[in-house]
C-alpha positions as CSV (number, residue, x, y, z in Angstrom):
1,X,-13.4,15.6,27.8
2,X,-13.1,15.1,24.1
3,X,-10.2,13.2,22.8
4,X,-7.6,15.3,20.9
5,X,-4.0,14.4,19.7
6,X,-2.7,16.0,22.8
7,X,-5.0,14.0,25.2
8,X,-4.6,10.5,23.6
9,X,-4.2,7.5,26.0
10,X,-0.9,5.9,26.5
11,X,-1.3,3.2,23.8
12,X,-0.8,2.9,20.2
13,X,-2.3,0.8,17.3
14,X,1.0,-1.1,16.8
15,X,-0.5,-4.0,18.7
16,X,-2.8,-4.9,15.9
17,X,-0.5,-4.5,13.0
18,X,1.2,-7.8,13.8
19,X,-2.1,-9.8,13.5
20,X,-3.4,-7.8,10.5
21,X,-1.9,-9.8,7.7
22,X,-3.6,-13.1,8.4
23,X,-7.1,-11.4,9.1
24,X,-6.9,-10.0,5.6
25,X,-6.3,-13.2,3.8
26,X,-4.6,-13.6,0.4
27,X,-7.2,-13.0,-2.3
28,X,-7.8,-14.2,-5.8
29,X,-7.7,-11.5,-8.4
30,X,-5.6,-8.3,-8.3
31,X,-4.0,-9.6,-5.0
32,X,-4.4,-8.8,-2.4
33,X,-18.5,11.0,25.3
34,X,-19.9,10.6,28.7
35,X,-22.2,7.6,28.8
36,X,-23.9,6.1,25.8
37,X,-24.8,8.6,23.1
38,X,-28.4,9.6,23.5
39,X,-30.9,9.1,20.8
40,X,-32.4,12.2,19.3
41,X,-34.4,13.8,22.2
42,X,-37.5,14.0,20.1
43,X,-40.6,12.7,21.9
44,X,-44.0,12.5,20.6
45,X,-44.7,16.2,20.8
46,X,-41.4,17.1,19.2
47,X,-41.9,14.6,16.4
48,X,-45.5,15.8,15.6
49,X,-44.1,19.4,15.7
50,X,-41.3,18.6,13.2
51,X,-43.8,16.7,11.0
52,X,-46.3,19.6,11.1
53,X,-43.7,22.1,10.2
54,X,-42.7,20.0,7.2
55,X,-46.4,19.9,6.1
56,X,-46.4,23.7,6.3
57,X,-43.4,24.1,4.2
58,X,-44.7,21.7,1.6
59,X,-48.0,23.4,1.6
60,X,-46.5,26.7,0.9
61,X,-44.6,25.4,-2.1
62,X,-47.5,23.2,-3.4
63,X,-50.2,25.8,-3.0
64,X,-48.7,28.4,-5.3
65,X,-51.3,28.9,-8.0
66,X,-54.0,26.9,-6.1
67,X,-57.2,28.6,-4.9
68,X,-58.2,28.7,-1.2
69,X,-60.6,25.7,-1.6
70,X,-58.0,23.5,-3.3
71,X,-55.5,24.5,-0.7
72,X,-57.8,23.6,2.2
73,X,-58.6,20.2,0.6
74,X,-54.9,19.3,0.0
75,X,-54.1,20.3,3.5
76,X,-56.9,18.1,4.8
77,X,-55.5,15.2,2.8
78,X,-52.0,15.7,4.1
79,X,-53.2,16.2,7.7
80,X,-55.3,13.0,7.7
81,X,-52.5,11.0,6.2
82,X,-50.0,12.5,8.8
83,X,-52.4,11.4,11.6
84,X,-52.5,7.7,10.4
85,X,-48.7,7.7,10.0
86,X,-48.1,9.0,13.5
87,X,-50.5,6.5,14.8
88,X,-49.1,3.4,13.2
89,X,-45.5,4.1,12.0
90,X,-44.0,4.0,15.5
91,X,-44.2,0.2,15.5
92,X,-42.3,-1.9,13.0
93,X,-43.8,-5.0,11.3
94,X,-41.8,-7.2,13.7
95,X,-43.4,-5.4,16.7
96,X,-40.3,-3.5,17.6
97,X,-40.5,0.3,18.1
98,X,-39.4,2.3,15.1
99,X,-36.9,5.1,15.4
100,X,-37.9,8.8,14.9
101,X,-35.7,8.9,11.8
102,X,-37.7,5.9,10.3
103,X,-41.1,7.6,11.1
104,X,-39.9,10.9,9.5
105,X,-38.7,9.1,6.4
106,X,-41.9,7.2,6.0
107,X,-43.9,10.4,6.6
108,X,-41.9,12.3,4.1
109,X,-42.5,9.7,1.4
110,X,-46.2,9.6,2.0
111,X,-46.6,13.4,2.1
112,X,-44.8,13.6,-1.3
113,X,-47.1,10.9,-2.7
114,X,-50.1,13.2,-1.6
115,X,-48.6,16.1,-3.3
116,X,-47.8,14.1,-6.5
117,X,-51.4,12.8,-6.7
118,X,-52.7,16.3,-6.8
119,X,-50.0,17.3,-9.4
120,X,-51.2,14.5,-11.6
121,X,-54.9,15.7,-11.3
122,X,-56.1,13.2,-8.7
123,X,-57.5,15.7,-6.1
124,X,-58.0,13.1,-3.4
125,X,-59.6,14.6,-0.2
126,X,-59.3,11.6,2.2
127,X,-56.5,8.9,2.1
128,X,-59.2,6.4,3.0
129,X,-60.3,6.7,-0.6
130,X,-57.0,5.5,-2.0
131,X,-57.4,3.2,-4.9
132,X,-55.2,1.2,-7.2
133,X,-55.6,3.7,-10.0
134,X,-54.1,6.3,-7.8
135,X,-51.1,4.0,-7.0
136,X,-50.7,3.2,-10.7
137,X,-50.5,6.8,-11.5
138,X,-47.9,7.4,-9.0
139,X,-45.8,4.5,-10.1
140,X,-46.1,5.6,-13.7
141,X,-45.0,9.0,-12.7
142,X,-42.0,7.8,-10.7
143,X,-40.8,5.6,-13.7
144,X,-41.2,8.4,-16.2
145,X,-39.4,10.9,-13.8
146,X,-36.4,8.5,-13.8
147,X,-36.7,7.0,-10.3
148,X,-34.5,4.1,-9.7
149,X,-36.1,0.7,-9.3
150,X,-35.0,0.5,-5.6
151,X,-36.6,3.9,-4.9
152,X,-39.9,2.8,-6.5
153,X,-40.0,-0.4,-4.5
154,X,-39.3,1.5,-1.3
155,X,-42.0,4.0,-2.1
156,X,-44.4,1.1,-2.8
157,X,-43.4,-0.5,0.5
158,X,-44.5,2.6,2.3
159,X,-47.8,2.8,0.3
160,X,-48.4,-0.9,1.1
161,X,-48.1,-0.2,4.8
162,X,-50.4,2.8,4.5
163,X,-53.0,0.8,2.6
164,X,-52.9,-1.8,5.4
165,X,-53.5,0.9,8.0
166,X,-56.7,2.1,6.2
167,X,-58.0,-1.4,5.8
168,X,-57.0,-2.1,2.2
169,X,-54.2,-4.6,2.6
170,X,-54.7,-6.1,-0.9
171,X,-54.3,-2.8,-2.7
172,X,-50.6,-3.4,-3.5
173,X,-49.2,-6.8,-4.3
174,X,-46.7,-8.2,-1.9
175,X,-44.4,-9.3,-4.7
176,X,-43.4,-7.7,-8.1
177,X,-45.5,-4.7,-7.3
178,X,-43.6,-2.6,-9.9
179,X,-44.3,-5.1,-12.6
180,X,-48.0,-5.2,-11.6
181,X,-48.4,-1.5,-12.0
182,X,-46.0,-1.2,-15.2
183,X,-46.9,-4.2,-17.2
184,X,-45.7,-2.4,-20.4
185,X,-42.1,-2.0,-19.1
186,X,-39.6,-4.8,-19.7
187,X,-38.9,-6.7,-16.4
188,X,-35.2,-6.1,-16.6
189,X,-35.8,-2.4,-16.4
190,X,-37.5,-2.9,-13.0
191,X,-35.2,-5.3,-11.5
192,X,-33.6,-4.2,-8.3
193,X,-29.9,-5.0,-8.3
194,X,-29.0,-6.3,-4.8
195,X,-26.2,-8.7,-5.8
196,X,-22.6,-7.3,-5.9
197,X,-21.2,-7.7,-9.4
198,X,-17.7,-6.9,-8.2
199,X,-15.9,-6.6,-4.9
200,X,-16.8,-3.5,-2.8
201,X,-14.1,-4.1,-0.3
202,X,-11.3,-1.6,0.4
203,X,-8.6,-4.2,-0.3
204,X,-9.9,-5.0,-3.7
205,X,-10.1,-1.4,-4.5
206,X,-6.4,-1.0,-3.9
207,X,-6.6,0.5,-0.4
208,X,-4.2,-0.6,2.3
209,X,-6.6,-1.3,5.2
210,X,-4.0,-1.6,7.8
211,X,-2.3,1.7,6.8
212,X,-5.8,3.4,6.8
213,X,-6.4,2.2,10.3
214,X,-3.1,3.6,11.5
215,X,-3.8,6.8,9.6
216,X,-7.2,7.2,11.1
217,X,-5.8,6.5,14.6
218,X,-3.3,9.3,14.1
219,X,-6.1,11.7,13.1
220,X,-8.5,10.8,16.1
221,X,-8.1,7.8,18.3
222,X,-12.0,7.3,18.4
223,X,-12.2,7.5,14.7
224,X,-9.3,4.9,14.3
225,X,-11.1,2.6,16.8
226,X,-14.3,2.8,14.9
227,X,-12.6,1.7,11.7
228,X,-10.7,-0.9,13.4
229,X,-13.9,-2.4,14.8
230,X,-15.7,-2.1,11.6
231,X,-13.0,-4.1,9.7
232,X,-13.0,-6.8,12.5
233,X,-16.7,-7.1,13.0
234,X,-18.5,-5.5,10.1
235,X,-20.2,-2.7,12.0
236,X,-22.4,-0.1,10.4
237,X,-21.7,3.6,11.0
238,X,-24.5,4.0,13.6
239,X,-23.2,0.9,15.5
240,X,-19.6,2.2,15.4
241,X,-20.5,5.5,17.1
242,X,-23.0,4.2,19.6
243,X,-21.2,1.0,20.7
244,X,-20.0,0.9,24.3
245,X,-16.9,-1.4,24.0
246,X,-16.6,-2.4,27.6
247,X,-20.4,-3.5,27.7
248,X,-20.1,-5.1,24.3
249,X,-17.2,-7.4,25.2
250,X,-18.9,-10.7,25.7
251,X,-15.6,-12.7,26.0
252,X,-16.2,-15.0,23.0
253,X,-18.4,-12.6,21.1
254,X,-19.2,-9.0,20.6
255,X,-22.6,-8.0,21.9
256,X,-24.7,-5.7,19.8
257,X,-27.5,-4.5,22.2
258,X,-29.5,-1.7,23.4
259,X,-31.1,-0.7,20.1
260,X,-27.9,0.6,18.6
261,X,-28.3,-1.7,15.5
262,X,-30.4,-1.0,12.5
263,X,-34.1,-2.0,13.3
264,X,-33.0,-2.6,17.0
265,X,-32.0,-6.3,16.0
266,X,-29.7,-7.6,18.7
267,X,-27.0,-10.0,17.6
268,X,-23.8,-11.6,18.9
269,X,-20.7,-11.6,16.6
270,X,-18.2,-14.4,17.3
271,X,-14.6,-13.4,18.2
272,X,-12.7,-16.0,16.3
273,X,-9.5,-14.3,15.4
274,X,-6.7,-12.4,17.3
275,X,-7.4,-9.4,15.0
276,X,-11.0,-9.1,16.4
277,X,-9.8,-9.3,20.0
278,X,-7.1,-6.6,19.3
279,X,-9.8,-4.3,17.6
280,X,-12.1,-4.7,20.7
281,X,-9.2,-4.3,23.3
282,X,-8.1,-1.2,21.4
283,X,-11.6,0.4,21.5
284,X,-11.8,-0.4,25.2
285,X,-8.6,1.4,25.7
286,X,-9.8,4.5,24.1
287,X,-13.0,5.1,26.2
288,X,-13.9,4.7,29.9
289,X,-16.2,2.1,31.3
290,X,-19.8,2.7,30.2
291,X,-18.8,5.3,27.6
292,X,-19.7,5.0,24.0
293,X,-17.1,5.2,21.2
294,X,-18.7,8.3,19.5
295,X,-17.5,11.8,20.3
296,X,-18.9,13.2,23.6
297,X,-21.4,16.0,23.6
298,X,-22.6,15.2,20.0
299,X,-26.0,13.7,19.1
300,X,-26.0,10.4,17.0
301,X,-26.6,12.3,13.8
302,X,-23.8,14.7,14.6
303,X,-21.5,11.9,15.3
304,X,-22.4,10.1,11.9
305,X,-21.8,13.4,10.2
306,X,-18.4,13.9,11.7
307,X,-17.5,10.3,11.0
308,X,-18.4,10.9,7.4
309,X,-16.5,14.1,7.2
310,X,-13.3,12.5,8.6
311,X,-13.7,9.6,6.1
312,X,-14.1,11.9,3.1
313,X,-11.8,14.7,3.9
314,X,-9.1,13.1,5.8
315,X,-8.9,9.6,4.6
316,X,-10.1,10.5,1.2
317,X,-12.4,7.5,1.1
318,X,-15.1,8.1,-1.6
319,X,-16.2,6.5,-4.8
320,X,-14.5,9.3,-6.8
321,X,-11.2,9.5,-4.8
322,X,-10.5,5.8,-3.9
323,X,-13.0,3.7,-5.8
324,X,-14.7,2.6,-2.6
325,X,-16.9,3.9,0.2
326,X,-17.1,3.6,4.0
327,X,-19.6,1.0,3.7
328,X,-17.0,-1.1,1.9
329,X,-15.7,-2.0,5.3
330,X,-18.6,-4.4,5.7
331,X,-17.7,-5.9,2.5
332,X,-14.1,-6.2,3.7
333,X,-15.3,-8.0,6.8
334,X,-17.6,-10.3,4.8
335,X,-14.9,-11.3,2.4
336,X,-12.4,-11.9,5.2
337,X,-14.6,-14.2,7.3
338,X,-15.7,-16.0,4.3
339,X,-12.3,-16.7,3.2
340,X,-11.2,-17.7,6.7
341,X,-14.0,-20.2,6.7
342,X,-12.5,-21.9,3.5
343,X,-15.0,-20.3,1.0
344,X,-14.0,-18.1,-1.8
345,X,-16.6,-15.4,-2.4
346,X,-18.0,-15.0,-5.9
347,X,-16.7,-11.6,-6.3
348,X,-13.2,-13.0,-5.7
349,X,-13.6,-15.7,-8.3
350,X,-15.2,-18.4,-6.2
351,X,-17.8,-20.9,-7.6
352,X,-20.5,-22.9,-6.1
353,X,-18.7,-26.2,-6.7
354,X,-15.8,-25.5,-4.3
355,X,-17.6,-27.2,-1.3
356,X,-20.8,-29.1,-0.6
357,X,-23.9,-26.9,-0.7
358,X,-24.9,-27.5,2.9
359,X,-21.6,-26.3,4.2
360,X,-21.5,-23.2,1.9
361,X,-25.0,-22.2,2.9
362,X,-24.1,-22.6,6.6
363,X,-21.3,-20.2,6.1
364,X,-23.5,-17.7,4.3
365,X,-26.1,-17.9,7.0
366,X,-23.6,-17.3,9.7
367,X,-22.3,-14.3,7.7
368,X,-25.8,-12.9,7.3
369,X,-26.4,-13.1,11.1
370,X,-23.1,-11.6,11.9
371,X,-24.0,-8.6,9.7
372,X,-27.4,-8.2,11.4
373,X,-29.6,-9.8,8.8
374,X,-31.6,-13.1,8.8
375,X,-31.8,-14.2,5.1
376,X,-28.8,-15.9,3.4
377,X,-29.5,-14.1,0.1
378,X,-28.7,-10.8,1.7
379,X,-24.9,-11.8,1.6
380,X,-25.1,-11.4,-2.2
381,X,-24.8,-7.6,-1.6
382,X,-21.4,-8.1,0.1
383,X,-19.8,-11.3,-1.5
384,X,-21.8,-11.8,-4.7
385,X,-24.1,-14.7,-5.6
386,X,-23.1,-18.2,-6.4
387,X,-26.0,-18.3,-8.8
388,X,-24.9,-15.2,-10.8
389,X,-21.4,-15.0,-12.3
390,X,-19.9,-11.7,-11.3
391,X,-19.6,-9.3,-14.1
392,X,-16.9,-6.7,-14.8
393,X,-18.2,-3.5,-16.3
394,X,-17.3,-3.3,-20.0
395,X,-16.7,-0.2,-22.0
396,X,-19.3,1.2,-24.4
397,X,-20.4,-1.5,-26.9
398,X,-17.1,-3.4,-26.1
399,X,-15.0,-1.0,-28.3
400,X,-13.3,2.2,-27.8
401,X,-12.6,4.4,-30.9
402,X,-10.1,7.3,-30.8
403,X,-8.4,9.2,-33.6
404,X,-9.1,6.4,-36.2
405,X,-7.9,3.5,-34.0
406,X,-10.3,0.9,-32.5
407,X,-9.7,-1.1,-29.3
408,X,-11.7,-4.3,-28.8
409,X,-12.5,-4.6,-25.0
410,X,-13.2,-7.8,-23.2
411,X,-13.6,-8.7,-19.5
412,X,-11.1,-11.1,-17.8
413,X,-13.5,-12.5,-15.1
414,X,-10.7,-14.7,-13.5
415,X,-8.4,-11.8,-12.9
416,X,-11.1,-9.2,-12.5
417,X,-9.6,-6.8,-15.1
418,X,-10.2,-5.2,-18.4
419,X,-8.3,-6.2,-21.6
420,X,-8.2,-4.2,-24.9
421,X,-6.7,-5.6,-28.0
422,X,-5.9,-3.1,-30.9
423,X,-7.8,-3.9,-34.0
424,X,-6.5,-3.7,-37.6
425,X,-2.8,-4.1,-36.7
426,X,-0.3,-6.6,-37.9
427,X,1.0,-7.5,-34.4
428,X,-0.8,-8.3,-31.2
429,X,-1.1,-5.0,-29.2
430,X,-2.7,-5.4,-25.8
431,X,-3.7,-3.0,-23.0
432,X,-4.6,-4.1,-19.5
433,X,-6.4,-2.0,-16.7
434,X,-8.6,-2.5,-13.7
435,X,-11.4,-0.4,-15.0
436,X,-12.7,0.7,-18.3
437,X,-11.9,4.4,-17.5
438,X,-8.3,3.5,-16.9
439,X,-8.1,1.3,-20.0
440,X,-9.5,4.1,-22.2
441,X,-7.0,6.6,-20.7
442,X,-4.0,4.3,-21.4
443,X,-5.3,3.7,-25.0
444,X,-5.7,7.4,-25.8
445,X,-2.3,8.2,-24.4
446,X,-0.7,5.5,-26.5
447,X,-2.5,6.7,-29.6
448,X,-1.3,10.2,-29.0
449,X,2.3,9.1,-28.5
450,X,2.0,7.1,-31.8
451,X,0.8,10.0,-33.8
452,X,3.6,12.1,-32.2
453,X,6.1,9.6,-33.6
454,X,6.4,7.0,-30.8
455,X,5.5,3.3,-31.0
456,X,2.1,2.1,-29.8
457,X,1.8,-0.3,-27.1
458,X,3.9,-3.4,-27.5
459,X,4.3,-3.2,-31.2
460,X,4.1,-1.0,-34.3
461,X,0.9,0.0,-36.0
462,X,-0.1,-1.3,-39.5
463,X,1.2,1.6,-41.8
464,X,-2.1,1.3,-43.6
465,X,-4.1,2.5,-40.6
466,X,-4.1,6.3,-40.5
467,X,-5.0,8.5,-37.6
468,X,-7.8,11.0,-38.0
């Protein structure tokens, strides 16, 4: 029976409010269903059927204006590529089985590449004849079409796998492939930004995490338990809806098992704080033994969509509405456990000299493993890098001009804020805001008030400066 407000268990989230404050440490800067949800029941036949349907739809769109022979040849290219994908893509590089979603995503990318090759004039008939000139043409097309560097790298990764499957493993370089195929493009334009330049956590975006947990619990006890677990253990959305809390409780750690993690990578997350124990006990109180936390009688994807809907429409968590996204809970967890280990993250003003390198790297390695990764450098996406000083976005060309007045903008890294000083005035007039957009809004409002007869900022304007 699906949980509704009228069928909620006899417990509340008040038990975790008391231990919330010390789990979310004081920060530098602005301050502080029945059974496990089944995977998509798409077997080999179903997957091939969905793939073939996708090929058919693409063919109908692609073949407009093509003669029958060209249509037949392109269909042959796509069908041959599809067979190779279905033969090899079910197994990951590490030997683990790939999910149906991963196979479909890889198939979609490679089918699109076949279409694009023909659009570019390379009427390849057999993917076995793929050459570097074909890959170069694709990469140049993607770059000119405005694809993001990360998208180009992902596409090349899929093509690299395909080249290995057809016996041409050296077709695409393992490193700096984008630069290899685009030597005329400045390297900085091809750089994939994986290091956080500013905090992505809810707290640093001005969101009261504890209040949000309570609010989510009031909307739906399962939803509240998911968010509570994510803050406490840094779980992904998929892990939140698929986890079986009773089975996951390992006493001193949370067990992520049974292929619910990304890539099927098992891990144990240490339970080191009362907040984490409260989160897990709360989740165990919401569902029965053996039951997953997701909503019953929904598929995994339906659960994820419902989760996203509640997050967006009921909690109003989005980049536009709150300045942060649901994935920011993983950044929240990362910052919390790092701070509790005695290390201030770079996005919160920490530098590499605050502790010996060996100890700092050990903390980062543990965080990486807790998040479901292996490499230490992955933590840069959550807490920033100690090699790169975090940057605060600065307004256009460091100045804002409005109605004849100019505001010189600088970034205050220590306090993670924007500071604007009015130019061409006798007294120091300063504006402060968290973002360039807020700073510009305050500046424009002050100028409008000045021109309407009021004072500007903290002091009067130079009478010699006239508004346009």
